[in-house]
C-alpha positions in Angstrom: 104.9 99.3 81.6 102.5 101.6 84.2 102.3 104.7 86.0 102.0 105.5 89.2 100.9 109.5 89.6 101.5 111.3 92.8 99.2 114.3 93.5 100.6 116.7 95.4 104.1 115.6 94.2 106.5 118.0 96.3 110.6 117.8 96.9 110.0 115.5 100.1 108.0 112.7 100.6 106.6 113.0 96.7 110.5 112.6 95.7 110.6 109.9 98.0 108.1 107.8 96.4 109.0 109.1 92.7 112.3 107.5 93.6 111.0 104.0 95.2 108.3 103.6 92.6 110.5 104.8 90.0 113.1 102.2 90.8 110.2 99.4 91.4 109.6 99.3 87.6 107.0 102.7 87.1 106.9 105.6 84.8 106.0 108.1 87.5 103.1 111.0 87.0 104.0 114.3 88.9 101.2 116.4 89.4 101.1 119.8 91.6 99.6 123.6 91.1 103.5 124.2 89.7 104.7 123.3 86.4 108.5 125.0 86.6 108.5 123.3 90.2 107.3 120.3 88.5 109.6 120.2 85.9 112.6 121.0 88.4 111.8 117.7 90.5 111.5 115.4 87.2 114.4 116.5 86.2 116.3 116.1 89.3 114.9 112.3 89.6 116.3 112.0 85.6 119.7 113.4 87.2 119.7 111.1 89.8 119.2 108.3 87.7 115.6 107.2 88.4 114.8 107.8 85.4 117.4 105.1 83.6 117.1 101.7 81.9 113.2 103.2 79.9 111.8 104.8 83.3 110.4 108.2 83.3 109.2 111.4 84.7 106.7 113.8 83.7 104.8 116.9 85.2 101.2 118.1 84.9 99.6 120.9 86.3 96.6 120.1 88.4 94.9 122.3 91.2 93.0 119.8 93.0 90.1 121.9 93.8 89.7 122.3 90.3 88.0 119.1 88.8 88.2 119.9 84.9 91.9 120.5 85.5 93.1 117.4 87.2 90.6 115.1 85.5 92.8 116.8 82.3 96.2 115.8 84.1 95.3 112.4 84.9 94.1 111.9 81.0 97.4 113.5 79.8 99.6 111.2 82.5 98.0 108.2 80.9 98.1 109.8 77.2 101.7 110.0 77.8 103.2 107.5 80.5 100.7 104.7 80.0 98.2 103.5 82.3 98.0 104.3 85.7 98.0 101.8 88.2 98.8 103.5 91.6 97.7 106.3 92.6 98.9 108.3 95.6 97.1 111.1 96.6 98.9 113.3 99.1 99.2 117.0 99.0 99.7 119.3 101.6 96.8 121.3 102.5 96.6 124.9 103.4 97.6 127.1 106.6 93.6 128.8 106.0 92.2 125.4 107.0 93.5 124.7 109.8 91.4 127.6 111.9 90.3 126.8 115.7 86.9 124.7 115.6 85.3 128.0 117.5 86.5 130.1 114.6 85.2 128.1 111.8 81.9 129.0 110.3 79.9 127.2 107.3 81.6 128.9 104.6 85.7 128.0 106.2 84.9 124.4 104.7 84.4 124.7 101.5 88.1 124.7 100.6 89.1 121.7 103.1 86.4 119.6 101.5 87.2 120.8 97.8 91.2 119.4 98.9 90.8 116.5 100.8 86.9 115.1 99.6 86.1 116.1 96.1 89.9 116.1 94.9 90.5 112.4 95.6 86.6 111.6 94.3 87.7 113.2 91.2 91.0 111.3 90.7 89.5 108.2 91.5 86.7 108.6 89.4 89.0 109.3 86.5 91.6 106.1 87.2 89.7 103.6 88.0 88.1 102.5 84.5 91.8 102.2 84.1 92.4 99.9 86.7 89.1 97.9 85.7 91.0 97.4 82.3 94.4 96.3 84.0 92.4 93.8 85.8 94.5 95.8 88.9 95.2 98.9 90.6 96.3 100.8 94.5 95.0 103.9 95.3 97.1 105.4 98.3 96.1 107.7 100.7 98.2 109.9 103.1 97.2 112.2 105.7 97.8 113.6 109.2 97.1 112.6 112.3 94.0 114.8 112.6 92.2 112.1 110.3 92.1 110.0 113.3 92.5 112.1 115.9 90.4 115.6 115.2 92.3 118.9 116.3 90.2 121.8 118.0 92.8 123.9 116.1 92.6 122.4 112.9 89.0 122.0 112.4 89.2 122.5 108.9 91.6 119.8 107.9 90.3 117.5 110.9 86.0 117.6 109.5 87.5 116.8 105.8 90.2 114.4 106.6 87.7 112.5 108.4 85.4 112.3 105.1 88.5 111.7 102.9 89.0 108.7 105.4 85.7 107.5 105.1 85.7 107.7 101.8 88.6 105.6 101.1 87.7 103.5 103.7 84.4 102.8 101.6 86.7 102.2 99.1 88.5 99.5 100.2 85.6 97.3 101.0 84.4 97.9 97.6 86.9 97.7 95.3 88.5 94.6 97.3 86.5 91.6 94.7 88.2 93.7 91.5 91.4 93.4 92.8 92.2 96.8 93.0 93.8 97.7 97.0 92.9 100.7 99.2 95.4 101.6 101.8 95.7 104.8 104.1 98.9 105.8 105.6 98.9 107.8 109.1 101.9 110.6 109.7 100.9 112.0 112.8 103.4 115.2 113.4 105.6 116.4 110.3 107.8 114.4 108.3 111.5 114.9 109.6 114.6 114.0 107.1 116.6 111.5 109.1 114.2 110.6 111.3 113.2 106.3 112.2 110.0 106.4 110.9 108.8 109.7 109.2 111.7 110.1 107.2 110.7 110.8 103.0 112.3 107.7 101.9 111.3 105.7 104.7 107.7 106.3 104.4 108.1 106.1 100.7 108.9 102.6 101.2 105.8 101.9 103.6 103.6 103.3 100.6 105.7 100.7 98.7 105.2 97.9 100.7 101.1 98.8 101.1 101.1 98.5 97.4 102.8 95.3 97.1 101.5 93.3 100.4 98.2 94.6 100.2 97.0 94.1 103.7 94.9 96.1 105.3 93.0 99.7 105.1 94.7 101.8 108.0 98.5 102.2 108.6 100.6 104.2 110.7 104.3 105.5 110.2 104.4 105.7 114.4 102.0 105.8 117.6 99.3 108.4 117.6 101.2 109.2 121.5 104.9 108.9 119.8 
């Protein structure tokens, strides 16, 4: 059995993806900054029966802006649960990253770039050797609409998401010969429970299909103008 690691796991999309992949036969590694929240999430998944029949969910603490902590969490997930076949990078950006463009100084970009570029680069470099040993892997990047349509009121995130998108697309092209699929899911606007396009369970199925079908790079939860 192999593992999906969800970086930025929470009670919404992260939990839905954990359910989807857990029921699909994966062990689930959850990474975020709060061990208490991770433990509660893992316990909730167990209570729902997601962890039945040998499927397990465990939480590992790391701040994506701390490369050493993120590397250690990924190593611990591998040692505890087994080889990582799927990595999802989907932490929610912090509010201070979303300053208007004319109010954004160079120093204001350090946090967003650490969060949305250095974090995924660290994570990919840590899990890629194991995927190559497995002979397969999937890297899933989840971003908001500003990744493809910059928003002047959210300058830091727009700039950092664009950098993350460029990095992910280069990986998509470079890693295909290694049987490592790289895909990006763009979610314009908010994740809304009950919405036919952005309900967490709907998005989780989209990510499951992206992993299984391995077609194309960029996918949209819905049209940017809808």
